[in-house]
N, CA, C and O atoms as a CHARMM CRD file, in Angstrom:
* protein
*
  268
    1    1 MET  N      0.82900  -1.19500   0.00000 PROA 1      0.00000
    2    1 MET  CA     0.00000   0.00000   0.00000 PROA 1      0.00000
    3    1 MET  C      0.87100   1.25600   0.00000 PROA 1      0.00000
    4    1 MET  O      0.59000   2.20500  -0.73200 PROA 1      0.00000
    5    2 LEU  N      1.90300   1.26400   0.80000 PROA 2      0.00000
    6    2 LEU  CA     2.76400   2.43100   0.89300 PROA 2      0.00000
    7    2 LEU  C      3.50900   2.69000  -0.41400 PROA 2      0.00000
    8    2 LEU  O      3.79000   3.84100  -0.75000 PROA 2      0.00000
    9    3 ARG  N      3.82700   1.63700  -1.14700 PROA 3      0.00000
   10    3 ARG  CA     4.57100   1.83600  -2.39000 PROA 3      0.00000
   11    3 ARG  C      3.75200   2.59100  -3.43200 PROA 3      0.00000
   12    3 ARG  O      4.31300   3.30700  -4.26200 PROA 3      0.00000
   13    4 TYR  N      2.41900   2.43600  -3.39600 PROA 4      0.00000
   14    4 TYR  CA     1.57300   3.18300  -4.33100 PROA 4      0.00000
   15    4 TYR  C      1.57100   4.66500  -3.98800 PROA 4      0.00000
   16    4 TYR  O      1.63500   5.51800  -4.87400 PROA 4      0.00000
   17    5 ILE  N      1.49700   4.95800  -2.71900 PROA 5      0.00000
   18    5 ILE  CA     1.52100   6.34800  -2.28100 PROA 5      0.00000
   19    5 ILE  C      2.89300   6.94400  -2.54400 PROA 5      0.00000
   20    5 ILE  O      2.99800   8.05800  -3.05600 PROA 5      0.00000
   21    6 LYS  N      3.93700   6.21700  -2.19900 PROA 6      0.00000
   22    6 LYS  CA     5.30200   6.69900  -2.37400 PROA 6      0.00000
   23    6 LYS  C      5.59100   6.95900  -3.85300 PROA 6      0.00000
   24    6 LYS  O      6.25200   7.94000  -4.19500 PROA 6      0.00000
   25    7 HSD  N      5.10200   6.09500  -4.71600 PROA 7      0.00000
   26    7 HSD  CA     5.30600   6.25500  -6.15600 PROA 7      0.00000
   27    7 HSD  C      4.65500   7.54600  -6.65500 PROA 7      0.00000
   28    7 HSD  O      5.24000   8.25700  -7.47300 PROA 7      0.00000
   29    8 ASN  N      3.45600   7.85200  -6.17200 PROA 8      0.00000
   30    8 ASN  CA     2.76200   9.06400  -6.60600 PROA 8      0.00000
   31    8 ASN  C      3.44000  10.32500  -6.07900 PROA 8      0.00000
   32    8 ASN  O      3.44900  11.35400  -6.75600 PROA 8      0.00000
   33    9 LEU  N      4.00200  10.25200  -4.88700 PROA 9      0.00000
   34    9 LEU  CA     4.60800  11.42400  -4.28600 PROA 9      0.00000
   35    9 LEU  C      5.98400  11.74300  -4.85200 PROA 9      0.00000
   36    9 LEU  O      6.45500  12.87100  -4.71100 PROA 9      0.00000
   37   10 THR  N      6.63600  10.78400  -5.48700 PROA 10     0.00000
   38   10 THR  CA     7.97800  11.04400  -6.01600 PROA 10     0.00000
   39   10 THR  C      7.95300  12.01100  -7.20400 PROA 10     0.00000
   40   10 THR  O      8.97300  12.62400  -7.51600 PROA 10     0.00000
   41   11 GLY  N      6.83200  12.15100  -7.85000 PROA 11     0.00000
   42   11 GLY  CA     6.73400  13.04700  -9.00200 PROA 11     0.00000
   43   11 GLY  C      6.48500  14.49800  -8.62900 PROA 11     0.00000
   44   11 GLY  O      6.50300  15.36700  -9.50100 PROA 11     0.00000
   45   12 ILE  N      6.25600  14.77800  -7.36200 PROA 12     0.00000
   46   12 ILE  CA     5.95700  16.14300  -6.92800 PROA 12     0.00000
   47   12 ILE  C      7.24400  16.80800  -6.46100 PROA 12     0.00000
   48   12 ILE  O      7.94700  16.27500  -5.60300 PROA 12     0.00000
   49   13 ASP  N      7.54900  17.96100  -7.02200 PROA 13     0.00000
   50   13 ASP  CA     8.74200  18.70500  -6.59800 PROA 13     0.00000
   51   13 ASP  C      8.51800  19.32700  -5.22600 PROA 13     0.00000
   52   13 ASP  O      7.46900  19.92000  -4.97600 PROA 13     0.00000
   53   14 GLY  N      9.48200  19.19700  -4.35200 PROA 14     0.00000
   54   14 GLY  CA     9.42100  19.81800  -3.03500 PROA 14     0.00000
   55   14 GLY  C      8.51900  19.11900  -2.05000 PROA 14     0.00000
   56   14 GLY  O      8.15300  19.71200  -1.03500 PROA 14     0.00000
   57   15 VAL  N      8.14500  17.87600  -2.31100 PROA 15     0.00000
   58   15 VAL  CA     7.24600  17.15900  -1.41900 PROA 15     0.00000
   59   15 VAL  C      7.93900  16.79100  -0.10600 PROA 15     0.00000
   60   15 VAL  O      7.26800  16.52700   0.89100 PROA 15     0.00000
   61   16 ASP  N      9.25900  16.76900  -0.09600 PROA 16     0.00000
   62   16 ASP  CA     9.97900  16.37400   1.11000 PROA 16     0.00000
   63   16 ASP  C      9.90500  17.42400   2.21500 PROA 16     0.00000
   64   16 ASP  O     10.32300  17.14400   3.33900 PROA 16     0.00000
   65   17 ILE  N      9.39500  18.60600   1.94000 PROA 17     0.00000
   66   17 ILE  CA     9.28500  19.65100   2.95200 PROA 17     0.00000
   67   17 ILE  C      8.03700  19.48200   3.81500 PROA 17     0.00000
   68   17 ILE  O      8.00600  19.97600   4.94200 PROA 17     0.00000
   69   18 TYR  N      7.01500  18.80200   3.32000 PROA 18     0.00000
   70   18 TYR  CA     5.75600  18.66700   4.05500 PROA 18     0.00000
   71   18 TYR  C      5.89000  17.92700   5.38500 PROA 18     0.00000
   72   18 TYR  O      5.29400  18.36400   6.36900 PROA 18     0.00000
   73   19 PRO  N      6.64200  16.83300   5.46100 PROA 19     0.00000
   74   19 PRO  CA     6.81200  16.20900   6.78900 PROA 19     0.00000
   75   19 PRO  C      7.51300  17.13000   7.78300 PROA 19     0.00000
   76   19 PRO  O      7.19700  17.10900   8.97300 PROA 19     0.00000
   77   20 MET  N      8.44400  17.92300   7.31900 PROA 20     0.00000
   78   20 MET  CA     9.13900  18.84800   8.21500 PROA 20     0.00000
   79   20 MET  C      8.19700  19.94900   8.69700 PROA 20     0.00000
   80   20 MET  O      8.24700  20.34500   9.86200 PROA 20     0.00000
   81   21 ILE  N      7.34600  20.43800   7.81100 PROA 21     0.00000
   82   21 ILE  CA     6.37000  21.45700   8.20400 PROA 21     0.00000
   83   21 ILE  C      5.38900  20.87800   9.21500 PROA 21     0.00000
   84   21 ILE  O      5.03800  21.54600  10.18700 PROA 21     0.00000
   85   22 SER  N      4.94900  19.65700   9.00200 PROA 22     0.00000
   86   22 SER  CA     4.01600  19.01100   9.92400 PROA 22     0.00000
   87   22 SER  C      4.64600  18.83500  11.29900 PROA 22     0.00000
   88   22 SER  O      4.00900  19.11400  12.31500 PROA 22     0.00000
   89   23 LEU  N      5.87600  18.38000  11.33800 PROA 23     0.00000
   90   23 LEU  CA     6.56900  18.21000  12.61300 PROA 23     0.00000
   91   23 LEU  C      6.76200  19.54900  13.31000 PROA 23     0.00000
   92   23 LEU  O      6.58500  19.65100  14.52400 PROA 23     0.00000
   93   24 LEU  N      7.11900  20.56100  12.55800 PROA 24     0.00000
   94   24 LEU  CA     7.31800  21.88400  13.13000 PROA 24     0.00000
   95   24 LEU  C      6.01800  22.43200  13.72600 PROA 24     0.00000
   96   24 LEU  O      6.02800  22.97600  14.83100 PROA 24     0.00000
   97   25 LEU  N      4.90900  22.29400  13.01100 PROA 25     0.00000
   98   25 LEU  CA     3.62000  22.74100  13.52900 PROA 25     0.00000
   99   25 LEU  C      3.22700  21.97500  14.78400 PROA 25     0.00000
  100   25 LEU  O      2.71200  22.56500  15.73400 PROA 25     0.00000
  101   26 PHE  N      3.46300  20.68100  14.79700 PROA 26     0.00000
  102   26 PHE  CA     3.16300  19.83700  15.94800 PROA 26     0.00000
  103   26 PHE  C      3.95100  20.30100  17.16900 PROA 26     0.00000
  104   26 PHE  O      3.38100  20.46200  18.24800 PROA 26     0.00000
  105   27 VAL  N      5.24200  20.51500  17.01200 PROA 27     0.00000
  106   27 VAL  CA     6.10000  20.92800  18.12300 PROA 27     0.00000
  107   27 VAL  C      5.72400  22.32800  18.60100 PROA 27     0.00000
  108   27 VAL  O      5.66300  22.56500  19.80700 PROA 27     0.00000
  109   28 ILE  N      5.47500  23.24800  17.69200 PROA 28     0.00000
  110   28 ILE  CA     5.10600  24.61700  18.06700 PROA 28     0.00000
  111   28 ILE  C      3.79000  24.63100  18.83700 PROA 28     0.00000
  112   28 ILE  O      3.66700  25.33100  19.84200 PROA 28     0.00000
  113   29 PHE  N      2.81000  23.86600  18.37400 PROA 29     0.00000
  114   29 PHE  CA     1.51500  23.82000  19.05000 PROA 29     0.00000
  115   29 PHE  C      1.66800  23.35500  20.49400 PROA 29     0.00000
  116   29 PHE  O      1.15400  24.00200  21.40700 PROA 29     0.00000
  117   30 PHE  N      2.37000  22.23700  20.71400 PROA 30     0.00000
  118   30 PHE  CA     2.50200  21.72000  22.06500 PROA 30     0.00000
  119   30 PHE  C      3.42400  22.57900  22.92200 PROA 30     0.00000
  120   30 PHE  O      3.25200  22.62000  24.14100 PROA 30     0.00000
  121   31 LEU  N      4.38200  23.25600  22.33600 PROA 31     0.00000
  122   31 LEU  CA     5.22000  24.17700  23.08200 PROA 31     0.00000
  123   31 LEU  C      4.40500  25.38000  23.56000 PROA 31     0.00000
  124   31 LEU  O      4.53200  25.80400  24.70900 PROA 31     0.00000
  125   32 VAL  N      3.57300  25.92400  22.67900 PROA 32     0.00000
  126   32 VAL  CA     2.70800  27.04500  23.04900 PROA 32     0.00000
  127   32 VAL  C      1.72300  26.62100  24.14000 PROA 32     0.00000
  128   32 VAL  O      1.50100  27.36800  25.09300 PROA 32     0.00000
  129   33 MET  N      1.13000  25.43300  24.01100 PROA 33     0.00000
  130   33 MET  CA     0.19500  24.95500  25.02600 PROA 33     0.00000
  131   33 MET  C      0.90700  24.75000  26.36800 PROA 33     0.00000
  132   33 MET  O      0.35100  25.07900  27.41600 PROA 33     0.00000
  133   34 PHE  N      2.12000  24.21600  26.34300 PROA 34     0.00000
  134   34 PHE  CA     2.88000  24.01800  27.57200 PROA 34     0.00000
  135   34 PHE  C      3.18100  25.35900  28.23500 PROA 34     0.00000
  136   34 PHE  O      3.02400  25.49100  29.44900 PROA 34     0.00000
  137   35 LEU  N      3.60400  26.34200  27.46800 PROA 35     0.00000
  138   35 LEU  CA     3.90100  27.65600  28.03100 PROA 35     0.00000
  139   35 LEU  C      2.64000  28.32300  28.57500 PROA 35     0.00000
  140   35 LEU  O      2.68500  28.98600  29.61100 PROA 35     0.00000
  141   36 TYR  N      1.53000  28.15000  27.88700 PROA 36     0.00000
  142   36 TYR  CA     0.25800  28.71900  28.34800 PROA 36     0.00000
  143   36 TYR  C     -0.13100  28.13500  29.70200 PROA 36     0.00000
  144   36 TYR  O     -0.52000  28.87000  30.60900 PROA 36     0.00000
  145   37 VAL  N     -0.02800  26.83200  29.83600 PROA 37     0.00000
  146   37 VAL  CA    -0.40200  26.17500  31.08700 PROA 37     0.00000
  147   37 VAL  C      0.61700  26.48700  32.18100 PROA 37     0.00000
  148   37 VAL  O      0.24100  26.67500  33.33800 PROA 37     0.00000
  149   38 ALA  N      1.88500  26.54400  31.83400 PROA 38     0.00000
  150   38 ALA  CA     2.92300  26.82100  32.82900 PROA 38     0.00000
  151   38 ALA  C      2.79600  28.23400  33.39600 PROA 38     0.00000
  152   38 ALA  O      3.12700  28.46100  34.56000 PROA 38     0.00000
  153   39 ARG  N      2.32800  29.17600  32.60000 PROA 39     0.00000
  154   39 ARG  CA     2.21100  30.56200  33.04500 PROA 39     0.00000
  155   39 ARG  C      0.84100  30.88200  33.64300 PROA 39     0.00000
  156   39 ARG  O      0.61300  32.00100  34.10300 PROA 39     0.00000
  157   40 MET  N     -0.07000  29.90800  33.64000 PROA 40     0.00000
  158   40 MET  CA    -1.42200  30.13400  34.14300 PROA 40     0.00000
  159   40 MET  C     -1.38300  30.35800  35.65900 PROA 40     0.00000
  160   40 MET  O     -0.60300  29.72700  36.37100 PROA 40     0.00000
  161   41 LYS  N     -2.23400  31.26100  36.13400 PROA 41     0.00000
  162   41 LYS  CA    -2.30300  31.54600  37.57100 PROA 41     0.00000
  163   41 LYS  C     -2.88200  30.35100  38.32000 PROA 41     0.00000
  164   41 LYS  O     -3.73200  29.62500  37.80600 PROA 41     0.00000
  165   42 LYS  N     -2.40700  30.16600  39.53400 PROA 42     0.00000
  166   42 LYS  CA    -2.84800  29.02600  40.34500 PROA 42     0.00000
  167   42 LYS  C     -4.35200  29.11400  40.63600 PROA 42     0.00000
  168   42 LYS  O     -5.02600  28.08600  40.69100 PROA 42     0.00000
  169   43 SER  N     -4.87400  30.30700  40.82000 PROA 43     0.00000
  170   43 SER  CA    -6.30300  30.45000  41.09600 PROA 43     0.00000
  171   43 SER  C     -7.13600  30.00200  39.89300 PROA 43     0.00000
  172   43 SER  O     -8.20200  29.41000  40.06300 PROA 43     0.00000
  173   44 ARG  N     -6.65800  30.28100  38.68900 PROA 44     0.00000
  174   44 ARG  CA    -7.37300  29.85200  37.47100 PROA 44     0.00000
  175   44 ARG  C     -7.33700  28.33400  37.32700 PROA 44     0.00000
  176   44 ARG  O     -8.31700  27.72200  36.90300 PROA 44     0.00000
  177   45 ILE  N     -6.21100  27.73400  37.68000 PROA 45     0.00000
  178   45 ILE  CA    -6.08700  26.27400  37.60900 PROA 45     0.00000
  179   45 ILE  C     -7.05400  25.62200  38.59000 PROA 45     0.00000
  180   45 ILE  O     -7.71100  24.63600  38.25700 PROA 45     0.00000
  181   46 GLU  N     -7.14100  26.17700  39.80500 PROA 46     0.00000
  182   46 GLU  CA    -8.07500  25.62400  40.79600 PROA 46     0.00000
  183   46 GLU  C     -9.51600  25.80000  40.35300 PROA 46     0.00000
  184   46 GLU  O    -10.34600  24.91800  40.57200 PROA 46     0.00000
  185   47 GLU  N     -9.82000  26.93100  39.73300 PROA 47     0.00000
  186   47 GLU  CA   -11.17700  27.17300  39.22300 PROA 47     0.00000
  187   47 GLU  C    -11.53500  26.16000  38.13400 PROA 47     0.00000
  188   47 GLU  O    -12.63200  25.60000  38.14000 PROA 47     0.00000
  189   48 LEU  N    -10.62100  25.93000  37.21200 PROA 48     0.00000
  190   48 LEU  CA   -10.88000  24.97900  36.12700 PROA 48     0.00000
  191   48 LEU  C    -10.93700  23.54500  36.62900 PROA 48     0.00000
  192   48 LEU  O    -11.69600  22.73800  36.09200 PROA 48     0.00000
  193   49 SER  N    -10.15100  23.21100  37.64500 PROA 49     0.00000
  194   49 SER  CA   -10.15800  21.83800  38.15500 PROA 49     0.00000
  195   49 SER  C    -11.44600  21.52400  38.90400 PROA 49     0.00000
  196   49 SER  O    -11.81800  20.35700  39.02700 PROA 49     0.00000
  197   50 ALA  N    -12.13500  22.55100  39.40700 PROA 50     0.00000
  198   50 ALA  CA   -13.38000  22.33400  40.14100 PROA 50     0.00000
  199   50 ALA  C    -14.60400  22.31200  39.23600 PROA 50     0.00000
  200   50 ALA  O    -15.69500  21.97600  39.69900 PROA 50     0.00000
  201   51 LEU  N    -14.46000  22.65400  37.97600 PROA 51     0.00000
  202   51 LEU  CA   -15.61400  22.72300  37.07400 PROA 51     0.00000
  203   51 LEU  C    -16.41800  21.41600  36.98900 PROA 51     0.00000
  204   51 LEU  O    -17.64400  21.46400  37.08600 PROA 51     0.00000
  205   52 PRO  N    -15.78500  20.27000  36.81400 PROA 52     0.00000
  206   52 PRO  CA   -16.59400  19.05200  36.68800 PROA 52     0.00000
  207   52 PRO  C    -17.34000  18.68600  37.97000 PROA 52     0.00000
  208   52 PRO  O    -18.26400  17.87400  37.92600 PROA 52     0.00000
  209   53 LEU  N    -16.96500  19.26000  39.09900 PROA 53     0.00000
  210   53 LEU  CA   -17.56200  18.89100  40.37700 PROA 53     0.00000
  211   53 LEU  C    -18.64100  19.84600  40.84400 PROA 53     0.00000
  212   53 LEU  O    -19.30600  19.57300  41.84300 PROA 53     0.00000
  213   54 GLU  N    -18.83300  20.95100  40.15800 PROA 54     0.00000
  214   54 GLU  CA   -19.83600  21.92000  40.57300 PROA 54     0.00000
  215   54 GLU  C    -21.23600  21.35300  40.37500 PROA 54     0.00000
  216   54 GLU  O    -21.51200  20.67600  39.38500 PROA 54     0.00000
  217   55 GLU  N    -22.12200  21.64400  41.34300 PROA 55     0.00000
  218   55 GLU  CA   -23.48400  21.11400  41.28100 PROA 55     0.00000
  219   55 GLU  C    -24.52600  22.17300  40.96700 PROA 55     0.00000
  220   55 GLU  O    -25.70300  21.84000  40.83400 PROA 55     0.00000
  221   56 ASP  N    -24.14600  23.41300  40.84500 PROA 56     0.00000
  222   56 ASP  CA   -25.11000  24.47400  40.59800 PROA 56     0.00000
  223   56 ASP  C    -25.34900  24.68400  39.09900 PROA 56     0.00000
  224   56 ASP  O    -25.31700  25.81100  38.60500 PROA 56     0.00000
  225   57 VAL  N    -25.58300  23.59900  38.40300 PROA 57     0.00000
  226   57 VAL  CA   -25.84400  23.65600  36.96400 PROA 57     0.00000
  227   57 VAL  C    -27.29600  24.05500  36.75000 PROA 57     0.00000
  228   57 VAL  O    -28.20300  23.49500  37.36600 PROA 57     0.00000
  229   58 GLU  N    -27.50500  25.02000  35.87800 PROA 58     0.00000
  230   58 GLU  CA   -28.85800  25.47300  35.58800 PROA 58     0.00000
  231   58 GLU  C    -29.57300  24.44300  34.72300 PROA 58     0.00000
  232   58 GLU  O    -28.97000  23.87800  33.81000 PROA 58     0.00000
  233   59 PRO  N    -30.85600  24.19100  35.00100 PROA 59     0.00000
  234   59 PRO  CA   -31.59800  23.25300  34.15800 PROA 59     0.00000
  235   59 PRO  C    -31.77900  23.82200  32.75400 PROA 59     0.00000
  236   59 PRO  O    -31.83700  25.03600  32.55900 PROA 59     0.00000
  237   60 GLU  N    -31.86500  22.93300  31.80200 PROA 60     0.00000
  238   60 GLU  CA   -32.04600  23.37400  30.42900 PROA 60     0.00000
  239   60 GLU  C    -33.40900  24.02300  30.26000 PROA 60     0.00000
  240   60 GLU  O    -34.40900  23.55600  30.80400 PROA 60     0.00000
  241   61 GLN  N    -33.43200  25.09300  29.50600 PROA 61     0.00000
  242   61 GLN  CA   -34.69100  25.78400  29.26700 PROA 61     0.00000
  243   61 GLN  C    -35.46000  25.06500  28.16600 PROA 61     0.00000
  244   61 GLN  O    -34.89500  24.63100  27.16200 PROA 61     0.00000
  245   62 GLU  N    -36.76300  24.95500  28.38700 PROA 62     0.00000
  246   62 GLU  CA   -37.59300  24.30300  27.38700 PROA 62     0.00000
  247   62 GLU  C    -37.89500  25.27600  26.25300 PROA 62     0.00000
  248   62 GLU  O    -38.09100  26.47100  26.47700 PROA 62     0.00000
  249   63 ILE  N    -37.93000  24.75800  25.06300 PROA 63     0.00000
  250   63 ILE  CA   -38.25800  25.57500  23.89700 PROA 63     0.00000
  251   63 ILE  C    -39.77000  25.64600  23.78400 PROA 63     0.00000
  252   63 ILE  O    -40.45300  24.62300  23.73400 PROA 63     0.00000
  253   64 VAL  N    -40.27800  26.86100  23.74500 PROA 64     0.00000
  254   64 VAL  CA   -41.72300  27.06700  23.64000 PROA 64     0.00000
  255   64 VAL  C    -42.09500  27.16000  22.18800 PROA 64     0.00000
  256   64 VAL  O    -41.57800  28.00100  21.45300 PROA 64     0.00000
  257   65 LYS  N    -43.00400  26.28200  21.77100 PROA 65     0.00000
  258   65 LYS  CA   -43.46700  26.30000  20.39200 PROA 65     0.00000
  259   65 LYS  C    -44.62400  27.26400  20.24900 PROA 65     0.00000
  260   65 LYS  O    -45.55300  27.26100  21.05700 PROA 65     0.00000
  261   66 THR  N    -44.56600  28.08100  19.22500 PROA 66     0.00000
  262   66 THR  CA   -45.66800  29.00000  18.95700 PROA 66     0.00000
  263   66 THR  C    -46.39900  28.53200  17.71300 PROA 66     0.00000
  264   66 THR  O    -45.78200  28.17300  16.71000 PROA 66     0.00000
  265   67 ASN  N    -47.70500  28.54100  17.79000 PROA 67     0.00000
  266   67 ASN  CA   -48.52700  28.11800  16.65000 PROA 67     0.00000
  267   67 ASN  C    -49.14600  29.29400  15.98500 PROA 67     0.00000
  268   67 ASN  O    -49.87300  29.13700  15.00500 PROA 67     0.00000
C-alpha cells in the first residue's frame, strides 16, 4: 500500500518539505500549550479543576413552540 503512495509522491517537486512542516507545527503547538499552562495563575487552575464537580448547573430551558 505504501509503495503506491510513495510512487505518486515522487513526481511532486518539493514534497519532502511537508513532513518537516508538519513536525514543526506539531512541536510549536505543544510548546505554546505548555507555556500557556505553565504561566497560568494558580487560582485559574483551581477554578478549572473544580468545574466538573460543581453542582449548581442550571436546568435546560424548554423551547416554547408558537402556533
